[in-house]
TIVEX-43566 format. One record per residue (C-alpha): residue number from 1; residue in one letter; z, x, y. Coordinates in Angstrom, 1 decimal. Example, Ala and Ser with C-alpha at 12.3 -4.5 7.8 and 13.67 -1.06 7.14 Angstrom:
2
<site nr="1" rest="a" pz="7.8" px="12.3" py="-4.5"/>
<site nr="2" rest="s" pz="7.1" px="13.7" py="-1.1"/>
! end
This chain:
200
<site nr="1" rest="m" pz="90.6" px="85.1" py="107.0"/>
<site nr="2" rest="s" pz="87.5" px="86.2" py="108.9"/>
<site nr="3" rest="g" pz="89.1" px="89.0" py="110.9"/>
<site nr="4" rest="n" pz="88.7" px="87.1" py="114.2"/>
<site nr="5" rest="r" pz="91.9" px="87.0" py="116.3"/>
<site nr="6" rest="l" pz="93.2" px="83.5" py="117.0"/>
<site nr="7" rest="p" pz="94.4" px="82.4" py="120.5"/>
<site nr="8" rest="v" pz="98.0" px="81.7" py="119.5"/>
<site nr="9" rest="r" pz="99.4" px="81.9" py="123.0"/>
<site nr="10" rest="e" pz="96.8" px="79.5" py="124.3"/>
<site nr="11" rest="l" pz="97.5" px="77.1" py="121.3"/>
<site nr="12" rest="k" pz="101.2" px="77.1" py="122.1"/>
<site nr="13" rest="e" pz="100.5" px="76.4" py="125.8"/>
<site nr="14" rest="a" pz="98.0" px="73.7" py="125.1"/>
<site nr="15" rest="t" pz="100.1" px="71.8" py="122.5"/>
<site nr="16" rest="g" pz="103.7" px="72.6" py="123.4"/>
<site nr="17" rest="l" pz="104.4" px="72.9" py="119.7"/>
<site nr="18" rest="p" pz="106.2" px="75.7" py="117.9"/>
<site nr="19" rest="v" pz="103.7" px="78.2" py="116.5"/>
<site nr="20" rest="l" pz="104.0" px="80.0" py="113.2"/>
<site nr="21" rest="v" pz="101.6" px="83.0" py="112.9"/>
<site nr="22" rest="d" pz="100.6" px="84.4" py="109.5"/>
<site nr="23" rest="g" pz="100.5" px="88.0" py="110.5"/>
<site nr="24" rest="a" pz="99.7" px="89.4" py="107.0"/>
<site nr="25" rest="q" pz="96.4" px="90.9" py="108.3"/>
<site nr="26" rest="s" pz="97.6" px="92.0" py="111.8"/>
<site nr="27" rest="a" pz="101.0" px="93.7" py="111.5"/>
<site nr="28" rest="g" pz="100.2" px="97.4" py="111.2"/>
<site nr="29" rest="a" pz="96.5" px="96.9" py="111.8"/>
<site nr="30" rest="i" pz="96.5" px="96.0" py="115.5"/>
<site nr="31" rest="p" pz="99.2" px="96.1" py="118.2"/>
<site nr="32" rest="v" pz="101.4" px="93.0" py="117.8"/>
<site nr="33" rest="e" pz="103.9" px="91.3" py="120.2"/>
<site nr="34" rest="a" pz="105.6" px="89.0" py="117.7"/>
<site nr="35" rest="g" pz="108.0" px="87.7" py="120.4"/>
<site nr="36" rest="e" pz="105.2" px="85.7" py="122.0"/>
<site nr="37" rest="v" pz="105.3" px="83.2" py="119.2"/>
<site nr="38" rest="d" pz="108.1" px="81.1" py="117.6"/>
<site nr="39" rest="y" pz="107.7" px="82.4" py="114.1"/>
<site nr="40" rest="y" pz="105.8" px="85.5" py="112.9"/>
<site nr="41" rest="a" pz="105.5" px="86.1" py="109.1"/>
<site nr="42" rest="f" pz="104.1" px="89.4" py="107.9"/>
<site nr="43" rest="s" pz="103.6" px="91.4" py="104.7"/>
<site nr="44" rest="c" pz="104.4" px="95.1" py="104.7"/>
<site nr="45" rest="q" pz="102.3" px="96.1" py="101.6"/>
<site nr="46" rest="k" pz="99.0" px="95.7" py="103.5"/>
<site nr="47" rest="w" pz="98.5" px="97.5" py="106.8"/>
<site nr="48" rest="l" pz="102.0" px="98.9" py="106.9"/>
<site nr="49" rest="c" pz="101.3" px="100.6" py="103.6"/>
<site nr="50" rest="g" pz="104.7" px="99.6" py="102.2"/>
<site nr="51" rest="p" pz="105.6" px="98.7" py="98.6"/>
<site nr="52" rest="d" pz="104.6" px="95.4" py="97.1"/>
<site nr="53" rest="g" pz="107.0" px="92.6" py="97.8"/>
<site nr="54" rest="t" pz="108.1" px="93.8" py="101.2"/>
<site nr="55" rest="g" pz="107.6" px="91.7" py="104.3"/>
<site nr="56" rest="g" pz="109.5" px="89.8" py="107.0"/>
<site nr="57" rest="l" pz="109.8" px="86.8" py="109.2"/>
<site nr="58" rest="g" pz="110.3" px="87.1" py="112.9"/>
<site nr="59" rest="v" pz="112.1" px="84.1" py="114.4"/>
<site nr="60" rest="r" pz="112.3" px="84.0" py="118.2"/>
<site nr="61" rest="e" pz="115.3" px="81.7" py="118.4"/>
<site nr="62" rest="p" pz="116.9" px="81.8" py="114.9"/>
<site nr="63" rest="d" pz="120.1" px="79.9" py="115.9"/>
<site nr="64" rest="t" pz="118.0" px="76.8" py="116.8"/>
<site nr="65" rest="l" pz="116.4" px="76.5" py="113.4"/>
<site nr="66" rest="a" pz="118.2" px="74.7" py="110.5"/>
<site nr="67" rest="v" pz="118.4" px="76.4" py="107.1"/>
<site nr="68" rest="a" pz="116.9" px="73.9" py="104.7"/>
<site nr="69" rest="a" pz="117.5" px="75.8" py="101.4"/>
<site nr="70" rest="p" pz="120.3" px="78.4" py="101.9"/>
<site nr="71" rest="s" pz="120.6" px="81.3" py="99.5"/>
<site nr="72" rest="y" pz="123.8" px="83.2" py="98.7"/>
<site nr="73" rest="l" pz="122.7" px="85.9" py="101.1"/>
<site nr="74" rest="s" pz="122.0" px="83.6" py="104.0"/>
<site nr="75" rest="q" pz="125.6" px="82.2" py="104.2"/>
<site nr="76" rest="d" pz="128.7" px="83.4" py="105.9"/>
<site nr="77" rest="g" pz="130.8" px="80.9" py="104.0"/>
<site nr="78" rest="y" pz="130.5" px="77.6" py="102.1"/>
<site nr="79" rest="e" pz="132.6" px="74.7" py="101.1"/>
<site nr="80" rest="p" pz="132.9" px="72.9" py="97.7"/>
<site nr="81" rest="t" pz="131.3" px="69.9" py="99.4"/>
<site nr="82" rest="g" pz="128.1" px="71.8" py="99.9"/>
<site nr="83" rest="l" pz="128.6" px="72.4" py="103.6"/>
<site nr="84" rest="f" pz="128.0" px="76.0" py="104.6"/>
<site nr="85" rest="t" pz="128.1" px="78.4" py="107.6"/>
<site nr="86" rest="p" pz="124.8" px="80.3" py="108.0"/>
<site nr="87" rest="r" pz="124.9" px="83.9" py="108.9"/>
<site nr="88" rest="a" pz="124.1" px="84.9" py="112.5"/>
<site nr="89" rest="g" pz="120.6" px="85.6" py="113.6"/>
<site nr="90" rest="a" pz="117.6" px="85.9" py="111.3"/>
<site nr="91" rest="a" pz="119.7" px="86.9" py="108.4"/>
<site nr="92" rest="r" pz="120.4" px="83.1" py="107.8"/>
<site nr="93" rest="f" pz="116.8" px="82.9" py="106.4"/>
<site nr="94" rest="d" pz="117.3" px="85.7" py="103.8"/>
<site nr="95" rest="s" pz="116.1" px="84.1" py="100.5"/>
<site nr="96" rest="g" pz="117.0" px="87.0" py="98.2"/>
<site nr="97" rest="w" pz="118.0" px="90.6" py="97.8"/>
<site nr="98" rest="t" pz="115.4" px="93.3" py="98.7"/>
<site nr="99" rest="p" pz="115.7" px="96.2" py="96.3"/>
<site nr="100" rest="p" pz="116.8" px="99.4" py="98.1"/>
<site nr="101" rest="p" pz="114.0" px="101.5" py="96.6"/>
<site nr="102" rest="a" pz="111.5" px="99.1" py="98.2"/>
<site nr="103" rest="l" pz="113.2" px="99.4" py="101.6"/>
<site nr="104" rest="a" pz="113.2" px="103.2" py="101.2"/>
<site nr="105" rest="g" pz="109.5" px="103.1" py="100.3"/>
<site nr="106" rest="l" pz="108.7" px="101.0" py="103.4"/>
<site nr="107" rest="d" pz="110.8" px="103.4" py="105.6"/>
<site nr="108" rest="a" pz="108.8" px="106.4" py="104.2"/>
<site nr="109" rest="a" pz="105.5" px="104.6" py="104.9"/>
<site nr="110" rest="l" pz="106.5" px="103.8" py="108.5"/>
<site nr="111" rest="e" pz="107.4" px="107.4" py="109.1"/>
<site nr="112" rest="v" pz="104.0" px="108.8" py="108.2"/>
<site nr="113" rest="v" pz="101.6" px="106.6" py="110.1"/>
<site nr="114" rest="p" pz="99.5" px="108.8" py="112.4"/>
<site nr="115" rest="e" pz="99.3" px="108.6" py="116.2"/>
<site nr="116" rest="g" pz="96.2" px="106.7" py="117.3"/>
<site nr="117" rest="r" pz="96.1" px="104.6" py="114.1"/>
<site nr="118" rest="f" pz="95.2" px="101.4" py="115.9"/>
<site nr="119" rest="e" pz="92.4" px="103.0" py="117.8"/>
<site nr="120" rest="r" pz="91.0" px="104.7" py="114.7"/>
<site nr="121" rest="a" pz="91.1" px="101.5" py="112.7"/>
<site nr="122" rest="a" pz="89.3" px="99.6" py="115.5"/>
<site nr="123" rest="e" pz="86.7" px="102.3" py="115.6"/>
<site nr="124" rest="m" pz="86.1" px="102.1" py="111.8"/>
<site nr="125" rest="a" pz="85.9" px="98.3" py="111.9"/>
<site nr="126" rest="a" pz="83.3" px="98.5" py="114.8"/>
<site nr="127" rest="r" pz="81.3" px="101.0" py="112.8"/>
<site nr="128" rest="c" pz="81.5" px="98.8" py="109.7"/>
<site nr="129" rest="r" pz="80.2" px="95.8" py="111.7"/>
<site nr="130" rest="e" pz="77.4" px="97.9" py="113.0"/>
<site nr="131" rest="l" pz="76.3" px="99.2" py="109.6"/>
<site nr="132" rest="v" pz="76.7" px="95.9" py="107.7"/>
<site nr="133" rest="a" pz="74.7" px="94.1" py="110.4"/>
<site nr="134" rest="e" pz="71.7" px="96.1" py="109.3"/>
<site nr="135" rest="r" pz="71.7" px="94.3" py="105.9"/>
<site nr="136" rest="a" pz="73.8" px="91.1" py="106.3"/>
<site nr="137" rest="e" pz="75.0" px="88.4" py="108.7"/>
<site nr="138" rest="v" pz="78.3" px="89.6" py="110.2"/>
<site nr="139" rest="v" pz="80.6" px="86.6" py="111.0"/>
<site nr="140" rest="t" pz="83.5" px="88.7" py="112.6"/>
<site nr="141" rest="a" pz="83.0" px="88.9" py="116.3"/>
<site nr="142" rest="p" pz="83.0" px="92.4" py="118.0"/>
<site nr="143" rest="g" pz="86.3" px="93.7" py="119.3"/>
<site nr="144" rest="q" pz="88.4" px="91.7" py="116.8"/>
<site nr="145" rest="a" pz="90.9" px="92.9" py="114.1"/>
<site nr="146" rest="t" pz="90.2" px="95.3" py="111.2"/>
<site nr="147" rest="l" pz="88.7" px="92.9" py="108.8"/>
<site nr="148" rest="v" pz="84.9" px="92.5" py="108.8"/>
<site nr="149" rest="s" pz="83.5" px="89.4" py="107.2"/>
<site nr="150" rest="f" pz="79.8" px="88.9" py="106.4"/>
<site nr="151" rest="r" pz="77.3" px="86.8" py="104.5"/>
<site nr="152" rest="a" pz="74.9" px="88.8" py="102.3"/>
<site nr="153" rest="p" pz="72.0" px="87.4" py="100.3"/>
<site nr="154" rest="g" pz="72.8" px="86.0" py="96.9"/>
<site nr="155" rest="d" pz="76.1" px="84.8" py="95.3"/>
<site nr="156" rest="s" pz="79.0" px="86.5" py="97.1"/>
<site nr="157" rest="s" pz="81.3" px="86.4" py="94.0"/>
<site nr="158" rest="e" pz="78.7" px="88.1" py="91.8"/>
<site nr="159" rest="l" pz="77.9" px="90.6" py="94.5"/>
<site nr="160" rest="v" pz="81.7" px="91.5" py="94.8"/>
<site nr="161" rest="l" pz="81.7" px="92.2" py="91.0"/>
<site nr="162" rest="r" pz="78.6" px="94.3" py="91.2"/>
<site nr="163" rest="l" pz="79.9" px="96.3" py="94.2"/>
<site nr="164" rest="n" pz="83.2" px="96.8" py="92.3"/>
<site nr="165" rest="e" pz="81.4" px="98.4" py="89.4"/>
<site nr="166" rest="q" pz="79.9" px="100.9" py="91.9"/>
<site nr="167" rest="g" pz="83.4" px="101.7" py="93.2"/>
<site nr="168" rest="v" pz="83.1" px="99.7" py="96.4"/>
<site nr="169" rest="v" pz="86.0" px="97.2" py="96.7"/>
<site nr="170" rest="v" pz="85.4" px="94.2" py="98.9"/>
<site nr="171" rest="r" pz="86.7" px="90.6" py="98.6"/>
<site nr="172" rest="d" pz="84.9" px="87.3" py="98.2"/>
<site nr="173" rest="i" pz="86.2" px="84.5" py="100.4"/>
<site nr="174" rest="p" pz="85.9" px="81.4" py="98.2"/>
<site nr="175" rest="a" pz="83.9" px="78.4" py="99.3"/>
<site nr="176" rest="t" pz="82.4" px="80.2" py="102.3"/>
<site nr="177" rest="g" pz="79.8" px="82.6" py="100.8"/>
<site nr="178" rest="w" pz="81.5" px="85.4" py="102.8"/>
<site nr="179" rest="m" pz="82.6" px="88.8" py="101.8"/>
<site nr="180" rest="r" pz="85.3" px="90.7" py="103.5"/>
<site nr="181" rest="v" pz="85.9" px="94.4" py="104.1"/>
<site nr="182" rest="s" pz="89.2" px="95.9" py="105.1"/>
<site nr="183" rest="c" pz="88.9" px="98.9" py="107.5"/>
<site nr="184" rest="g" pz="92.0" px="101.0" py="108.2"/>
<site nr="185" rest="w" pz="92.8" px="104.2" py="109.9"/>
<site nr="186" rest="w" pz="92.2" px="105.8" py="106.5"/>
<site nr="187" rest="t" pz="88.6" px="104.5" py="106.1"/>
<site nr="188" rest="t" pz="85.9" px="107.2" py="106.2"/>
<site nr="189" rest="d" pz="82.3" px="107.1" py="107.3"/>
<site nr="190" rest="d" pz="81.3" px="108.0" py="103.7"/>
<site nr="191" rest="e" pz="83.0" px="104.9" py="102.4"/>
<site nr="192" rest="l" pz="81.2" px="102.7" py="104.9"/>
<site nr="193" rest="e" pz="77.9" px="104.2" py="104.0"/>
<site nr="194" rest="r" pz="78.5" px="103.7" py="100.3"/>
<site nr="195" rest="l" pz="79.2" px="100.0" py="101.1"/>
<site nr="196" rest="v" pz="76.0" px="99.5" py="103.0"/>
<site nr="197" rest="d" pz="73.9" px="101.4" py="100.5"/>
<site nr="198" rest="a" pz="75.2" px="99.1" py="97.8"/>
<site nr="199" rest="l" pz="74.3" px="95.9" py="99.6"/>
<site nr="200" rest="p" pz="71.0" px="94.1" py="98.7"/>
! end
């Protein structure tokens, strides 16, 4: 939510519990080792620049997890009694059909990502934190992910609307008074300067 990275490996070691990571804001934005956790859910339409509705779930040991609500696509076979044989591997968790055009769009998006994208995104997020700190209280720690959250004077939801009218798109995080900026490898210095110039 804030852009700060969470210590998922340390949480798993401290609790001994399975860990599910919501990787919606990390996959494609920063380097990720999904195999370090038990479950890693991610969306592809954000930082991976894929079509809406694309995403995935990484399951480290899929054969050890029961399928609670099997779909037609997740079964190898079934009986009239309701018993079923799940498909091997992570396919046992498929909940529905992914349209081939969406997969083709995702494949095309993954083909065009530039070299150095993680470094460039980190550079732009650091620059954003630096510029925003001149006008607002930044709540995202340095060296984190590519989201930059901050608290500006006034009502954050009203400020988001006013910025949007000026062509600056940021998000209000409800019940916190925070606003959030998403910085990617595609973010420009001009865009960051427009953001800061529009802040009170």
